[in-house]
C-alpha positions as CSV (number, residue, x, y, z in Angstrom):
1,M,-5.7,50.6,4.3
2,A,-6.6,50.6,0.6
3,L,-7.7,53.8,-1.1
4,W,-11.0,52.4,-2.2
5,L,-11.8,51.4,1.4
6,S,-10.9,54.8,2.7
7,V,-13.2,56.5,0.1
8,T,-16.0,54.0,0.9
9,I,-15.7,54.7,4.6
10,L,-15.7,58.5,4.1
11,C,-18.7,58.4,1.8
12,L,-20.8,56.1,4.1
13,G,-19.9,58.2,7.1
14,A,-20.7,61.5,5.5
15,V,-24.1,60.3,4.1
16,G,-24.9,58.7,7.5
17,L,-24.1,61.8,9.4
18,M,-26.0,64.0,7.0
19,L,-29.1,61.8,7.3
20,L,-28.9,61.8,11.1
21,I,-28.6,65.6,11.2
22,V,-31.4,66.2,8.7
23,G,-33.6,63.6,10.5
24,G,-33.0,65.3,13.8
25,L,-34.0,68.7,12.3
26,F,-37.1,67.2,10.7
27,S,-38.1,65.5,14.0
28,A,-37.6,68.8,15.8
29,I,-39.9,70.5,13.4
30,D,-42.4,67.7,13.6
31,A,-42.4,67.6,17.4
32,L,-42.8,71.4,17.6
33,G,-45.7,71.2,15.1
34,K,-47.4,68.5,17.2
35,K,-47.0,70.5,20.4
36,H,-44.4,68.2,22.0
37,Y,-42.4,71.3,23.0
38,V,-39.8,69.6,25.2
39,F,-38.9,67.0,22.5
40,G,-39.0,69.7,19.9
41,W,-36.4,71.9,21.5
42,L,-34.3,69.0,22.7
43,N,-34.3,67.4,19.2
44,F,-31.8,69.9,18.0
45,L,-29.2,68.0,20.1
46,I,-29.8,64.9,17.8
47,I,-29.8,62.2,20.6
48,P,-33.3,63.0,21.8
49,A,-34.4,62.9,18.1
50,I,-33.7,59.1,18.2
51,V,-35.8,58.7,21.3
52,Y,-38.6,60.9,19.9
53,C,-38.7,58.9,16.7
54,A,-38.8,55.6,18.6
55,L,-41.6,56.8,20.9
56,H,-43.7,58.5,18.3
57,W,-43.2,56.2,15.3
58,R,-46.7,56.6,13.9
59,D,-46.7,60.3,14.1
60,A,-43.1,60.9,12.9
61,R,-42.5,58.3,10.2
62,Y,-40.6,60.4,7.8
63,P,-38.1,61.9,10.3
64,A,-37.8,58.4,11.9
65,K,-36.8,56.9,8.5
66,L,-34.1,59.6,8.0
67,T,-32.8,59.4,11.6
68,F,-32.7,55.6,11.8
69,S,-31.2,55.1,8.3
70,G,-28.5,57.7,9.2
71,L,-27.8,55.9,12.5
72,A,-27.6,52.5,10.6
73,L,-25.1,53.9,8.1
74,L,-23.0,55.3,10.9
75,L,-23.0,52.0,12.7
76,L,-22.1,50.2,9.4
77,T,-19.2,52.7,8.9
78,G,-18.0,52.0,12.4
79,L,-18.2,48.3,11.8
80,I,-16.2,48.6,8.5
81,I,-13.5,50.6,10.3
82,V,-13.2,48.1,13.1
83,I,-13.0,45.1,10.6
84,S,-10.5,46.9,8.4
85,E,-8.3,47.6,11.5
86,L,-8.4,44.0,12.6
87,L,-7.4,42.7,9.2
């Protein structure tokens, strides 16, 4: 694998993971502030943050943008890894 491709994969993955974690924390704070206590405490596990943002899109727009953009970048990183291994 070329060096530039490795650096691109590393940067995309790191930014995507950071956005997913920060979006999960923001959605936990948002859920606790709006008295959705079960989602609020479970959102620290990141996976329920995606569900919370999908269910409460109108209430949690900012955390949803962070969470979904991080998830998209991680999926793009995985796709680049798979394509680079096939070639």
